[in-house]
VEXMAR-358251 format. One line per 3 residues: number of its first residue (from 0); for each residue x, y, z of N, C-alpha, C. Coordinates in steps of 0.1 Angstrom, whole numbers, plus 5000, padded with zeros to 4 digits. Example, Ala and Ser with C-alpha at 12.3 -4.5 7.8 and 13.67 -1.06 7.14 Angstrom:
! residues 2
0 = 5132/4943/5078/5123/4955/5078/5132/4967/5078 ~ 5128/4978/5071/5137/4989/5071/5129/5000/5079
//
This chain:
! residues 361
0 = 3300/5059/6340/3288/5054/6340/3280/5059/6354 ~ 3289/5060/6365/3283/5065/6377/3280/5079/6377 ~ 3288/5088/6369/3286/5102/6368/3274/5104/6359
3 = 3272/5095/6349/3259/5097/6341/3246/5094/6350 ~ 3248/5085/6358/3237/5083/6367/3233/5094/6376 ~ 3244/5100/6383/3242/5111/6390/3236/5123/6383
6 = 3241/5125/6371/3235/5136/6363/3221/5132/6359 ~ 3217/5120/6356/3202/5118/6353/3195/5120/6364 ~ 3200/5117/6378/3192/5118/6391/3190/5133/6394
9 = 3200/5141/6390/3199/5157/6392/3187/5160/6383 ~ 3188/5157/6371/3178/5163/6361/3165/5159/6365 ~ 3163/5146/6367/3150/5142/6373/3145/5149/6386
12 = 3154/5150/6395/3150/5158/6408/3146/5171/6405 ~ 3153/5178/6396/3149/5193/6392/3135/5193/6386 ~ 3133/5182/6377/3119/5183/6372/3108/5182/6382
15 = 3111/5172/6391/3102/5169/6403/3099/5182/6411 ~ 3110/5189/6415/3109/5202/6423/3103/5212/6415 ~ 3106/5215/6403/3101/5227/6396/3088/5225/6388
18 = 3086/5213/6385/3072/5210/6377/3060/5216/6384 ~ 3058/5214/6396/3045/5219/6403/3043/5234/6400 ~ 3054/5240/6403/3054/5255/6403/3051/5259/6389
21 = 3057/5255/6379/3053/5257/6365/3040/5253/6360 ~ 3034/5242/6367/3023/5237/6364/3012/5246/6370 ~ 3014/5250/6381/3005/5259/6389/3004/5273/6381
24 = 3016/5277/6377/3016/5290/6369/3008/5288/6356 ~ 3009/5276/6349/3003/5273/6337/2988/5272/6340 ~ 2985/5268/6351/2971/5265/6353/2964/5280/6358
27 = 2970/5288/6365/2967/5301/6369/2965/5310/6355 ~ 2973/5308/6346/2974/5315/6334/2962/5312/6325 ~ 2958/5298/6325/2948/5293/6318/2935/5298/6324
30 = 2934/5298/6338/2922/5303/6345/2919/5317/6342 ~ 2930/5326/6341/2929/5339/6340/2924/5342/6324 ~ 2930/5333/6316/2924/5333/6301/2910/5330/6301
33 = 2905/5322/6307/2892/5315/6307/2884/5328/6313 ~ 2888/5334/6324/2879/5344/6331/2878/5356/6322 ~ 2889/5359/6313/2890/5370/6305/2880/5368/6293
36 = 2879/5356/6290/2870/5350/6280/2856/5353/6283 ~ 2854/5349/6295/2839/5349/6301/2835/5362/6303 ~ 2844/5370/6307/2841/5385/6309/2838/5392/6295
39 = 2848/5389/6286/2844/5395/6273/2831/5391/6267 ~ 2828/5377/6269/2815/5372/6265/2803/5379/6272 ~ 2805/5380/6284/2795/5388/6292/2793/5402/6287
42 = 2803/5409/6286/2802/5423/6281/2795/5422/6267 ~ 2799/5414/6258/2792/5413/6246/2776/5411/6247 ~ 2773/5401/6258/2759/5398/6260/2752/5411/6266
45 = 2759/5417/6274/2754/5430/6280/2751/5440/6271 ~ 2760/5443/6261/2758/5452/6250/2744/5447/6243 ~ 2744/5435/6238/2733/5430/6230/2719/5432/6239
48 = 2720/5427/6252/2708/5430/6260/2704/5444/6260 ~ 2715/5453/6262/2711/5468/6264/2704/5473/6251 ~ 2711/5468/6239/2705/5471/6226/2690/5467/6224
51 = 2687/5454/6229/2674/5450/6228/2664/5457/6237 ~ 2669/5460/6249/2659/5468/6259/2657/5482/6253 ~ 2666/5488/6245/2664/5501/6241/2653/5500/6229
54 = 2655/5491/6221/2645/5488/6212/2631/5484/6217 ~ 2631/5476/6227/2619/5472/6234/2610/5485/6239 ~ 2620/5495/6245/2614/5508/6251/2608/5516/6238
57 = 2616/5516/6228/2612/5525/6216/2599/5519/6211 ~ 2598/5507/6210/2586/5500/6205/2573/5502/6213 ~ 2575/5501/6226/2566/5503/6237/2561/5516/6238
60 = 2569/5527/6235/2566/5541/6235/2557/5542/6223 ~ 2561/5536/6211/2553/5538/6199/2539/5531/6200 ~ 2538/5519/6207/2527/5513/6207/2518/5521/6218
63 = 2522/5527/6228/2514/5537/6236/2509/5548/6228 ~ 2518/5553/6218/2513/5563/6211/2502/5559/6201 ~ 2504/5547/6195/2494/5543/6187/2480/5540/6194
66 = 2481/5534/6206/2470/5532/6214/2463/5544/6218 ~ 2469/5555/6220/2464/5567/6223/2457/5573/6211 ~ 2462/5572/6199/2458/5577/6188/2444/5568/6185
69 = 2443/5556/6186/2432/5549/6184/2421/5553/6194 ~ 2425/5554/6206/2416/5559/6217/2410/5572/6213 ~ 2418/5580/6209/2415/5594/6207/2404/5594/6193
72 = 2409/5586/6183/2399/5585/6171/2386/5579/6174 ~ 2386/5568/6183/2372/5564/6187/2363/5572/6193 ~ 2371/5581/6202/2362/5591/6209/2357/5602/6198
75 = 2366/5606/6188/2361/5615/6179/2349/5608/6171 ~ 2351/5595/6169/2339/5589/6159/2327/5590/6167 ~ 2326/5585/6181/2315/5587/6189/2310/5601/6189
78 = 2319/5612/6190/2313/5624/6190/2307/5628/6177 ~ 2312/5625/6167/2308/5627/6154/2294/5621/6151 ~ 2293/5609/6156/2281/5601/6154/2269/5608/6161
81 = 2271/5613/6173/2262/5622/6180/2258/5635/6173 ~ 2268/5641/6167/2266/5653/6160/2258/5649/6147 ~ 2259/5638/6143/2251/5634/6129/2237/5631/6134
84 = 2235/5626/6145/2223/5621/6149/2214/5634/6152 ~ 2221/5644/6157/2213/5656/6159/2210/5663/6146 ~ 2218/5663/6135/2217/5669/6121/2207/5663/6115
87 = 2207/5648/6117/2197/5641/6110/2183/5643/6115 ~ 2183/5644/6128/2169/5648/6135/2165/5661/6129 ~ 2172/5671/6128/2169/5685/6122/2162/5683/6108
90 = 2171/5676/6101/2166/5673/6086/2152/5666/6085 ~ 2152/5656/6094/2138/5650/6095/2127/5659/6097 ~ 2129/5666/6107/2119/5676/6111/2115/5685/6100
93 = 2127/5692/6094/2124/5701/6083/2117/5694/6071 ~ 2122/5683/6069/2115/5675/6057/2100/5674/6059 ~ 2096/5671/6072/2082/5671/6075/2075/5684/6073
96 = 2082/5696/6077/2076/5708/6076/2075/5713/6062 ~ 2084/5709/6054/2085/5714/6040/2075/5706/6032 ~ 2073/5692/6036/2062/5685/6028/2049/5690/6032
99 = 2046/5693/6045/2034/5700/6049/2031/5714/6040 ~ 2042/5721/6040/2041/5734/6032/2037/5732/6018 ~ 2044/5722/6011/2040/5719/5996/2026/5714/5995
102 = 2022/5707/6003/2008/5700/6005/1999/5709/6006 ~ 2001/5720/6015/1992/5732/6018/1991/5740/6005 ~ 2002/5744/5998/2002/5751/5986/1995/5745/5974
105 = 1997/5732/5974/1990/5725/5963/1974/5725/5966 ~ 1971/5722/5979/1956/5722/5982/1950/5734/5981 ~ 1957/5745/5984/1953/5760/5984/1954/5765/5969
108 = 1959/5759/5960/1959/5763/5946/1972/5770/5943 ~ 1982/5771/5951/1995/5775/5950/1996/5790/5946 ~ 2004/5796/5937/2004/5810/5934/1991/5818/5934
111 = 1980/5810/5929/1968/5816/5925/1963/5822/5939 ~ 1965/5816/5949/1961/5820/5963/1967/5832/5967 ~ 1981/5834/5963/1988/5846/5966/1981/5858/5958
114 = 1976/5856/5947/1970/5867/5939/1956/5871/5946 ~ 1949/5861/5950/1936/5863/5957/1939/5872/5969 ~ 1951/5868/5977/1953/5875/5989/1955/5891/5985
117 = 1962/5893/5975/1966/5905/5970/1953/5914/5966 ~ 1944/5907/5957/1934/5914/5952/1922/5917/5962 ~ 1923/5908/5974/1913/5911/5985/1918/5921/5995
120 = 1929/5930/5989/1932/5940/5998/1921/5951/5999 ~ 1917/5956/6011/1906/5968/6011/1910/5981/6007 ~ 1923/5984/6007/1928/5998/6003/1945/5995/6001
123 = 1949/6007/5998/1965/6006/5994/1972/6002/6006 ~ 1971/6007/6016/1978/6004/6030/1976/5990/6033 ~ 1965/5984/6031/1962/5968/6034/1970/5960/6023
126 = 1970/5965/6010/1978/5959/6000/1993/5958/6002 ~ 1997/5970/6009/2011/5971/6011/2015/5961/6023 ~ 2006/5960/6032/2007/5950/6044/2009/5936/6039
129 = 1998/5934/6031/1998/5920/6024/2010/5916/6015 ~ 2015/5925/6009/2027/5921/6001/2041/5919/6010 ~ 2040/5927/6021/2051/5925/6031/2049/5913/6038
132 = 2036/5907/6042/2035/5895/6048/2039/5884/6039 ~ 2035/5886/6024/2039/5874/6017/2055/5873/6014 ~ 2061/5887/6014/2074/5885/6014/2082/5878/6027
135 = 2075/5880/6037/2081/5875/6050/2081/5859/6048 ~ 2068/5855/6044/2067/5839/6043/2076/5834/6033 ~ 2078/5842/6021/2087/5837/6011/2103/5838/6017
138 = 2106/5846/6024/2119/5847/6031/2121/5837/6041 ~ 2111/5833/6050/2110/5821/6056/2113/5809/6051 ~ 2106/5807/6040/2107/5795/6030/2121/5793/6025
141 = 2127/5804/6023/2140/5805/6016/2150/5801/6028 ~ 2148/5807/6039/2158/5804/6050/2157/5789/6053 ~ 2144/5784/6055/2142/5771/6057/2151/5761/6047
144 = 2149/5765/6034/2156/5758/6023/2170/5758/6025 ~ 2176/5770/6028/2190/5772/6028/2196/5764/6041 ~ 2188/5765/6052/2194/5757/6065/2192/5743/6061
147 = 2183/5738/6053/2181/5724/6050/2193/5720/6042 ~ 2197/5727/6032/2207/5725/6023/2220/5725/6031 ~ 2223/5733/6040/2235/5735/6048/2235/5724/6057
150 = 2225/5718/6064/2225/5707/6071/2230/5694/6063 ~ 2223/5694/6052/2226/5682/6044/2241/5681/6040 ~ 2245/5692/6039/2260/5693/6034/2270/5690/6045
153 = 2266/5695/6058/2272/5692/6070/2272/5677/6073 ~ 2260/5672/6071/2258/5657/6073/2268/5649/6065 ~ 2270/5652/6052/2277/5644/6043/2294/5647/6049
156 = 2296/5659/6052/2310/5662/6057/2314/5655/6070 ~ 2303/5653/6079/2305/5646/6092/2307/5632/6088 ~ 2299/5625/6079/2300/5612/6074/2314/5609/6069
159 = 2319/5619/6061/2333/5616/6055/2345/5616/6066 ~ 2342/5624/6077/2350/5625/6086/2351/5613/6094 ~ 2339/5606/6096/2338/5594/6104/2345/5583/6095
162 = 2343/5582/6082/2350/5572/6075/2365/5575/6074 ~ 2371/5588/6074/2384/5589/6075/2389/5585/6090 ~ 2382/5588/6100/2387/5584/6114/2387/5569/6115
165 = 2378/5562/6109/2377/5547/6109/2390/5541/6103 ~ 2390/5548/6089/2404/5543/6082/2416/5545/6089 ~ 2418/5556/6097/2429/5558/6106/2430/5549/6116
168 = 2417/5546/6122/2418/5534/6133/2424/5522/6128 ~ 2418/5517/6116/2423/5504/6111/2437/5505/6107 ~ 2443/5515/6101/2457/5516/6099/2466/5515/6112
171 = 2461/5523/6121/2468/5522/6135/2467/5508/6141 ~ 2456/5503/6140/2455/5489/6146/2465/5479/6140 ~ 2466/5481/6125/2475/5472/6119/2490/5475/6124
174 = 2493/5487/6124/2506/5491/6127/2509/5486/6143 ~ 2499/5486/6152/2500/5481/6164/2503/5467/6165 ~ 2496/5458/6156/2499/5444/6156/2513/5440/6152
177 = 2518/5449/6141/2531/5447/6137/2540/5452/6148 ~ 2539/5461/6154/2548/5465/6165/2548/5455/6178 ~ 2537/5450/6180/2536/5441/6191/2543/5428/6187
180 = 2543/5425/6175/2550/5413/6169/2564/5414/6171 ~ 2569/5426/6166/2584/5430/6167/2588/5428/6182 ~ 2578/5434/6192/2582/5434/6206/2583/5420/6211
183 = 2574/5411/6208/2574/5398/6213/2587/5391/6206 ~ 2591/5394/6196/2602/5388/6190/2616/5392/6197 ~ 2616/5405/6201/2626/5411/6209/2628/5406/6223
186 = 2616/5403/6228/2616/5397/6242/2621/5383/6241 ~ 2616/5375/6231/2622/5361/6229/2638/5361/6227 ~ 2643/5370/6220/2656/5371/6218/2665/5374/6230
189 = 2658/5382/6238/2665/5386/6251/2666/5373/6260 ~ 2654/5366/6261/2653/5355/6268/2664/5343/6265 ~ 2667/5342/6251/2678/5334/6246/2691/5340/6252
192 = 2693/5353/6250/2706/5359/6256/2710/5356/6271 ~ 2697/5358/6279/2699/5357/6292/2702/5343/6297 ~ 2699/5332/6289/2703/5318/6292/2718/5317/6293
195 = 2726/5325/6287/2739/5326/6286/2745/5332/6297 ~ 2738/5340/6306/2742/5348/6315/2741/5338/6329 ~ 2754/5336/6334/2755/5327/6347/2752/5334/6360
198 = 2743/5343/6360/2740/5348/6374/2725/5349/6375 ~ 2721/5347/6388/2707/5347/6392/2703/5361/6393 ~ 2691/5365/6392/2686/5380/6395/2689/5385/6408
201 = 2689/5375/6419/2691/5380/6433/2707/5386/6434 ~ 2715/5379/6426/2729/5383/6425/2730/5396/6419 ~ 2724/5398/6409/2725/5408/6398/2720/5423/6406
204 = 2710/5422/6415/2707/5434/6421/2717/5438/6431 ~ 2728/5430/6433/2738/5434/6443/2749/5442/6435 ~ 2749/5442/6422/2759/5448/6415/2758/5461/6417
207 = 2771/5470/6416/2772/5483/6419/2764/5490/6406 ~ 2757/5500/6411/2750/5509/6402/2759/5522/6402 ~ 2754/5530/6391/2760/5544/6391/2758/5552/6403
210 = 2769/5559/6406/2767/5567/6419/2755/5577/6416 ~ 2746/5577/6424/2735/5588/6422/2734/5596/6434 ~ 2744/5598/6445/2744/5606/6454/2740/5620/6450
213 = 2747/5626/6442/2745/5638/6438/2731/5642/6433 ~ 2726/5635/6424/2712/5636/6421/2702/5636/6433 ~ 2706/5625/6444/2698/5624/6453/2698/5637/6463
216 = 2710/5640/6466/2710/5654/6474/2702/5664/6469 ~ 2704/5666/6455/2696/5678/6448/2681/5675/6450 ~ 2677/5662/6449/2661/5659/6450/2657/5662/6464
219 = 2668/5658/6473/2662/5661/6489/2661/5674/6491 ~ 2671/5684/6487/2669/5698/6488/2657/5703/6481 ~ 2653/5697/6469/2642/5702/6463/2629/5699/6473
222 = 2628/5686/6477/2617/5683/6485/2616/5690/6498 ~ 2628/5693/6504/2627/5700/6517/2621/5715/6516 ~ 2622/5721/6503/2616/5733/6500/2601/5733/6499
225 = 2596/5720/6498/2582/5719/6495/2575/5716/6509 ~ 2563/5717/6511/2555/5712/6523/2554/5698/6522 ~ 2555/5691/6534/2553/5678/6536/2542/5671/6526
228 = 2545/5663/6519/2534/5656/6509/2530/5643/6513 ~ 2517/5641/6515/2514/5626/6518/2511/5625/6532 ~ 2506/5614/6535/2500/5610/6550/2510/5599/6555
231 = 2520/5597/6548/2531/5586/6554/2529/5573/6548 ~ 2518/5571/6539/2516/5558/6534/2519/5559/6518 ~ 2521/5548/6513/2524/5545/6499/2514/5537/6492
234 = 2511/5539/6479/2502/5530/6472/2510/5520/6465 ~ 2504/5508/6461/2510/5499/6453/2513/5506/6439 ~ 2526/5504/6434/2529/5510/6422/2527/5503/6409
237 = 2521/5494/6409/2516/5485/6399/2506/5475/6403 ~ 2495/5472/6392/2488/5462/6394/2495/5447/6394 ~ 2490/5438/6399/2496/5424/6398/2498/5417/6409
240 = 2504/5405/6409/2506/5398/6422/2521/5399/6427 ~ 2521/5400/6440/2537/5399/6446/2543/5386/6444 ~ 2551/5385/6434/2557/5371/6430/2569/5369/6438
243 = 2575/5379/6445/2588/5377/6454/2586/5388/6465 ~ 2588/5382/6478/2588/5391/6489/2603/5398/6491 ~ 2601/5406/6502/2613/5412/6507/2621/5402/6517
246 = 2634/5401/6518/2640/5393/6527/2652/5385/6522 ~ 2656/5374/6531/2666/5365/6526/2662/5356/6518 ~ 2672/5352/6508/2670/5342/6498/2683/5334/6499
249 = 2684/5323/6491/2694/5314/6490/2707/5320/6486 ~ 2705/5330/6476/2716/5336/6470/2719/5350/6476 ~ 2711/5354/6486/2713/5367/6492/2701/5374/6495
252 = 2701/5386/6499/2690/5395/6505/2683/5401/6491 ~ 2670/5400/6492/2662/5407/6482/2656/5419/6487 ~ 2661/5429/6483/2659/5443/6490/2647/5450/6486
255 = 2639/5444/6480/2624/5448/6476/2615/5438/6474 ~ 2603/5441/6465/2595/5430/6462/2593/5432/6446 ~ 2588/5419/6441/2585/5419/6429/2571/5419/6424
258 = 2565/5425/6417/2552/5425/6413/2551/5421/6399 ~ 2543/5412/6396/2543/5405/6382/2529/5405/6377 ~ 2527/5409/6363/2515/5407/6355/2519/5409/6341
261 = 2512/5402/6333/2514/5403/6319/2506/5414/6312 ~ 2510/5416/6299/2504/5427/6292/2511/5441/6293 ~ 2503/5451/6290/2508/5466/6292/2503/5471/6306
264 = 2513/5471/6315/2509/5474/6329/2515/5488/6333 ~ 2507/5498/6335/2514/5510/6339/2520/5510/6354 ~ 2530/5517/6356/2537/5518/6368/2534/5533/6373
267 = 2531/5536/6385/2528/5547/6391/2537/5551/6403 ~ 2538/5564/6406/2546/5567/6417/2539/5564/6428 ~ 2547/5558/6438/2539/5552/6451/2537/5564/6460
270 = 2544/5574/6459/2540/5588/6467/2546/5599/6458 ~ 2542/5611/6463/2545/5623/6456/2561/5626/6459 ~ 2567/5630/6450/2582/5634/6453/2589/5639/6440
273 = 2602/5640/6441/2611/5644/6431/2619/5633/6426 ~ 2618/5631/6411/2627/5621/6405/2642/5624/6407 ~ 2649/5616/6414/2664/5616/6418/2670/5613/6405
276 = 2667/5602/6399/2673/5598/6387/2664/5589/6379 ~ 2665/5590/6366/2657/5582/6356/2667/5578/6345 ~ 2670/5566/6344/2681/5561/6334/2681/5547/6331
279 = 2689/5543/6323/2690/5527/6319/2702/5522/6328 ~ 2700/5512/6335/2711/5506/6342/2712/5490/6337 ~ 2725/5486/6336/2727/5472/6332/2720/5462/6339
282 = 2720/5463/6353/2712/5454/6361/2699/5456/6363 ~ 2694/5471/6366/2681/5473/6370/2673/5476/6357 ~ 2678/5477/6345/2672/5480/6331/2668/5495/6333
285 = 2656/5498/6327/2649/5510/6329/2647/5514/6344 ~ 2651/5522/6350/2649/5524/6365/2647/5538/6368 ~ 2638/5540/6377/2635/5554/6382/2636/5555/6398
288 = 2643/5564/6404/2644/5567/6418/2637/5579/6422 ~ 2629/5578/6431/2621/5590/6436/2623/5593/6450 ~ 2627/5606/6452/2630/5610/6466/2616/5616/6472
291 = 2612/5612/6484/2600/5617/6491/2604/5624/6504 ~ 2596/5633/6506/2597/5640/6521/2582/5639/6527 ~ 2581/5629/6537/2570/5627/6542/2571/5629/6557
294 = 2564/5640/6561/2564/5644/6576/2579/5645/6580 ~ 2587/5653/6573/2601/5654/6576/2610/5643/6575 ~ 2605/5630/6570/2613/5619/6570/2615/5618/6555
297 = 2627/5615/6549/2633/5613/6537/2631/5598/6533 ~ 2623/5594/6522/2622/5581/6517/2627/5581/6503 ~ 2631/5569/6498/2633/5568/6484/2627/5555/6478
300 = 2620/5556/6467/2615/5544/6461/2622/5540/6447 ~ 2624/5528/6444/2630/5524/6433/2620/5516/6424 ~ 2620/5518/6412/2610/5510/6402/2620/5506/6390
303 = 2622/5493/6391/2631/5487/6381/2626/5479/6371 ~ 2633/5475/6361/2630/5466/6350/2620/5471/6341 ~ 2616/5485/6341/2606/5489/6333/2608/5489/6319
306 = 2597/5487/6312/2599/5486/6296/2600/5499/6291 ~ 2595/5510/6297/2598/5524/6294/2596/5533/6304 ~ 2603/5545/6304/2602/5555/6315/2595/5567/6310
309 = 2586/5573/6318/2578/5585/6312/2582/5598/6321 ~ 2591/5597/6330/2597/5608/6338/2612/5611/6337 ~ 2616/5622/6339/2630/5626/6338/2635/5630/6352
312 = 2649/5629/6352/2657/5633/6364/2653/5648/6368 ~ 2649/5651/6380/2646/5663/6385/2630/5668/6384 ~ 2623/5658/6377/2609/5661/6375/2600/5659/6389
315 = 2591/5668/6392/2581/5666/6403/2570/5656/6399 ~ 2567/5646/6408/2557/5639/6403/2546/5637/6416 ~ 2534/5636/6411/2524/5632/6423/2521/5617/6425
318 = 2515/5614/6437/2513/5600/6439/2503/5596/6430 ~ 2505/5584/6423/2496/5579/6414/2498/5583/6399 ~ 2508/5591/6397/2512/5596/6385/2519/5585/6377
321 = 2516/5583/6365/2523/5571/6358/2537/5576/6354 ~ 2546/5568/6357/2561/5569/6356/2567/5561/6345 ~ 2559/5551/6341/2565/5541/6332/2557/5528/6329
324 = 2561/5517/6323/2553/5506/6320/2561/5495/6324 ~ 2555/5486/6331/2562/5474/6336/2568/5465/6325 ~ 2580/5461/6328/2587/5454/6317/2597/5443/6321
327 = 2608/5441/6314/2616/5430/6315/2630/5434/6311 ~ 2634/5448/6313/2647/5454/6310/2658/5449/6320 ~ 2671/5451/6314/2682/5448/6323/2683/5432/6326
330 = 2688/5429/6338/2690/5415/6341/2677/5411/6348 ~ 2667/5408/6341/2655/5404/6345/2651/5391/6337 ~ 2644/5383/6343/2639/5370/6339/2624/5368/6337
333 = 2618/5378/6330/2603/5377/6330/2598/5391/6334 ~ 2588/5395/6328/2580/5408/6330/2576/5409/6344 ~ 2581/5420/6352/2577/5423/6365/2583/5437/6369
336 = 2578/5441/6380/2584/5455/6386/2591/5451/6399 ~ 2604/5454/6398/2611/5452/6411/2611/5466/6418 ~ 2603/5466/6431/2601/5479/6437/2608/5479/6451
339 = 2616/5489/6454/2623/5489/6468/2619/5502/6474 ~ 2619/5501/6487/2617/5514/6496/2627/5516/6506 ~ 2632/5527/6507/2644/5529/6514/2640/5541/6524
342 = 2643/5540/6538/2639/5551/6546/2652/5557/6549 ~ 2652/5566/6538/2665/5574/6538/2669/5574/6524 ~ 2683/5577/6521/2688/5577/6509/2690/5562/6504
345 = 2690/5561/6491/2695/5547/6483/2708/5548/6484 ~ 2715/5536/6487/2729/5534/6484/2731/5519/6480 ~ 2744/5517/6476/2748/5505/6469/2747/5493/6479
348 = 2749/5496/6492/2746/5484/6501/2733/5481/6506 ~ 2725/5491/6502/2710/5489/6504/2708/5489/6520 ~ 2715/5496/6526/2714/5495/6541/2701/5502/6547
351 = 2696/5512/6539/2682/5516/6542/2669/5510/6538 ~ 2672/5499/6531/2661/5492/6525/2651/5487/6537 ~ 2639/5488/6535/2627/5482/6544/2618/5475/6535
354 = 2612/5467/6543/2601/5459/6535/2590/5469/6532 ~ 2588/5470/6518/2575/5480/6514/2563/5474/6518 ~ 2558/5463/6520/2546/5458/6522/2537/5465/6533
357 = 2544/5467/6544/2536/5474/6557/2534/5489/6553 ~ 2541/5494/6543/2539/5508/6541/2528/5510/6529 ~ 2525/5499/6523/2517/5501/6510/2502/5500/6515
360 = 2494/5509/6509/2480/5507/6510/2472/5505/6498
//
């Protein structure tokens, strides 16, 4: 009996000693499983967000194309209307001339008057001259009639062109409405996905980006070969209000400013330079990095979360040139432009970031 008690005591003691370690191991394993599950879920969301962003960019480019076509068609219509007005004026003036000509012929007896003119010739030479004059009048009448008919045909042709252009405008406007509706639906779907992402935008900007040092070095060398461009100042890259400033936040530093505005908002190069990198980033979304050489100083500007990009890596851009459209791509919680200015090269630690506001004019 005593031995049984001792054996039971030893078993209980062993459980007490080893249970915490086993429990800790079990808890660690469960935590790791949970982390792996969250990471897998986040990667899936990231993929879905990327797909939506690409679709948004495609639709935005198609919308821009259709808007341009509508604009060009409307300009063509205005041009055609002016041409029609000129032709109509010529036709009206010629109508008036022809009516006077017919009235004169009627009042003067028409063809009989021509016979009297010929019979009134003083000699054969005068007779020939009168025939020549009458032929000239007939040729002029013929030319007037031909021009009149030609103008009327051209008028009908121009009117047909206007009708075709108007029909094309209506078609493009309908397609624009459809594309815009698709775009709005895609943006709403993205908002729903972002609710499942457990990180704030400030944290997301701290994520590591693709190494762009090679592209930046190439852009710097390209800029060095050019004369210094600009007067040291930068222009605002987009219209809108500054919704978030540069500096400290509760979740960390904000290394740029956010400019927000609804609708289709063009994004422009803040200064002349060379595009160091233009690509899609999981955190920045559609982003463009531009290297500038101003009075011997290298600067880098960053334009993030754009709906679409209109420049490519290595391209030279001028100050004010459109480089994209403000958007909501990447880890973004609403349409805006995240704009950074770095005195020197861009790096993951953002150590060269400066407040853009004092530099913007």
